[in-house]
C-alpha positions, 0 to 999 in steps of 0.5 A: 532840681537835681531830677530836672538837671539829670533829665535834661542831661539825658535828653541832651545826650539822647538828642546828640546821639540821635543827631549822630544817627541821622548824620550817619544815615545821611552819609550812608544814603549819599554813598548808596545814591552815588553807587546807584548813579554809577550803576545807571551810568555804566548800564547806559554805556553798555546799552548804547554799546549793545545798540551800536553792535545790533545796528552794525550786525543788522546792516551787515545781515541785510546785505 
């Protein structure tokens, strides 16, 4: 009975640790995801700016 109780306590502790690890990984994933989305938004804005500049330069050079 003592062995079973000790084993159950170990399993419970391991389960708690794994849940905490999973939660940490989920938070890290969400931070990375937000960072990637911010990078994409920034790059989309830069791409739009470059396209507008290119269009203006092209129309100016054709004249």
